[in-house]
C-alpha positions as CSV (number, residue, x, y, z in Angstrom):
1,M,-11.2,-85.4,-14.0
2,S,-7.5,-86.2,-13.7
3,V,-4.8,-85.6,-16.3
4,A,-1.4,-87.3,-16.4
5,S,1.6,-85.2,-15.6
6,T,4.9,-85.2,-17.4
7,H,6.4,-86.9,-14.3
8,P,5.2,-90.6,-13.9
9,S,4.7,-90.3,-10.1
10,L,2.5,-87.2,-10.3
11,S,-1.1,-86.8,-11.6
12,I,-2.6,-83.4,-12.2
13,V,-6.2,-82.9,-11.0
14,S,-8.5,-80.6,-12.8
15,T,-12.2,-80.0,-12.5
16,P,-14.7,-77.6,-14.2
17,N,-16.5,-77.5,-10.8
18,A,-13.9,-75.1,-9.4
19,P,-12.3,-72.1,-11.0
20,G,-9.4,-72.9,-13.3
21,A,-5.9,-72.0,-12.4
22,I,-5.1,-68.3,-13.1
23,G,-1.4,-69.0,-13.6
24,P,1.2,-71.7,-14.3
25,Y,0.0,-74.2,-11.6
26,S,-2.6,-77.0,-11.2
27,Q,-5.8,-77.1,-9.1
28,A,-4.2,-80.1,-7.3
29,I,-1.5,-82.7,-7.7
30,K,-1.7,-86.3,-6.6
31,V,1.5,-87.9,-5.4
32,G,1.5,-91.3,-3.7
33,D,-1.4,-91.4,-1.2
34,L,-1.6,-87.6,-0.9
35,L,-3.5,-84.9,-2.7
36,F,-2.0,-81.4,-2.6
37,C,-4.7,-78.7,-3.4
38,S,-3.7,-75.2,-4.5
39,G,-5.3,-72.3,-2.8
40,C,-9.0,-72.0,-3.7
41,L,-10.3,-68.6,-4.3
42,P,-14.0,-67.6,-3.8
43,V,-14.7,-67.4,-7.5
44,D,-17.9,-68.9,-8.9
45,P,-16.6,-71.3,-11.6
46,S,-19.7,-70.9,-13.8
47,T,-19.9,-67.1,-13.8
48,G,-16.5,-65.8,-12.6
49,A,-18.3,-63.7,-10.0
50,I,-16.7,-63.0,-6.6
51,P,-19.0,-62.3,-3.7
52,D,-18.5,-59.0,-1.8
53,D,-18.4,-60.1,1.8
54,V,-16.1,-62.4,3.7
55,A,-18.9,-64.8,4.7
56,A,-20.0,-65.5,1.1
57,Q,-16.4,-65.6,0.0
58,T,-15.6,-68.2,2.6
59,K,-18.5,-70.4,1.6
60,Q,-17.5,-70.2,-2.1
61,A,-13.9,-70.9,-1.4
62,L,-14.8,-74.0,0.6
63,K,-17.2,-75.1,-2.1
64,N,-14.4,-74.8,-4.6
65,L,-12.0,-76.7,-2.3
66,R,-14.5,-79.5,-1.9
67,A,-14.9,-79.8,-5.7
68,V,-11.1,-80.0,-6.2
69,V,-10.7,-82.5,-3.3
70,E,-13.5,-84.7,-4.6
71,A,-12.2,-84.5,-8.2
72,G,-8.9,-85.7,-6.8
73,G,-10.5,-88.8,-5.4
74,S,-10.7,-87.7,-1.7
75,E,-13.2,-86.0,0.5
76,L,-13.2,-83.2,3.1
77,G,-13.2,-85.8,5.9
78,K,-9.8,-87.0,4.7
79,V,-8.2,-83.5,4.7
80,A,-5.1,-83.6,7.0
81,K,-4.0,-80.0,6.8
82,T,-5.4,-76.7,5.6
83,T,-4.0,-73.2,5.3
84,V,-6.3,-70.3,5.4
85,F,-5.1,-67.0,4.0
86,L,-7.0,-63.9,5.3
87,K,-6.8,-60.3,4.0
88,N,-7.8,-59.2,7.5
89,M,-7.4,-61.3,10.7
90,N,-10.5,-59.5,12.1
91,D,-12.5,-61.8,9.8
92,F,-11.2,-64.9,11.5
93,L,-14.3,-65.6,13.5
94,T,-16.6,-65.3,10.5
95,V,-14.3,-67.5,8.4
96,N,-14.0,-70.0,11.3
97,K,-17.8,-70.4,11.5
98,Y,-18.2,-71.4,7.8
99,Y,-15.0,-73.5,8.0
100,E,-16.5,-75.4,10.9
101,D,-19.8,-75.9,9.0
102,A,-17.9,-77.3,6.0
103,F,-15.7,-79.7,8.0
104,G,-18.2,-80.7,10.7
105,D,-16.7,-82.9,13.4
106,H,-13.5,-83.4,11.3
107,K,-10.8,-81.1,12.5
108,P,-7.8,-81.1,10.2
109,A,-4.5,-79.4,11.3
110,R,-4.7,-75.8,10.2
111,S,-2.8,-72.6,9.9
112,A,-4.4,-69.2,9.5
113,V,-2.4,-66.2,8.4
114,E,-3.1,-62.6,7.5
115,V,-1.6,-61.5,4.2
116,A,-1.1,-58.2,2.6
117,R,-2.9,-59.1,-0.6
118,L,-4.5,-62.1,-2.3
119,P,-5.1,-62.8,-6.0
120,K,-8.1,-60.9,-7.5
121,D,-8.1,-58.9,-4.2
122,V,-10.3,-61.5,-2.5
123,L,-10.6,-61.6,1.3
124,V,-9.9,-65.4,1.8
125,E,-8.1,-68.2,0.1
126,I,-7.9,-71.8,1.4
127,E,-5.6,-74.7,0.4
128,C,-5.2,-78.2,1.8
129,I,-3.5,-81.6,1.8
130,A,-5.7,-84.6,1.8
131,S,-5.3,-88.3,2.1
132,L,-6.3,-90.5,-0.8
133,K,-6.7,-93.6,1.4
């Protein structure tokens, strides 16, 4: 579902299939031929539950990212760039396995960074930029 923005060249993307924004931001914004997705947390949109381990959190964050990308009119195969935020870089290999499962043969440009803390004290957050063409 898309909602018009106050600026004519921007469109706000919102879907109930991913957790709602927990602050003054949008799940994603369309501008031109690009979709800019905010960081997706590993929150189950129907229950609000957050899995305990990094593997389950990664799968849920990627599921939420897919939902936002698709609501914006794109698909994971059109993602050009991702940023993966990790609470602990020691989890990189585990996150990488599920990331690879989600993207398959498509390999977007990516950055992965360790951060001191993430919203809701989750272990992983993933954002992306996707093409709409």
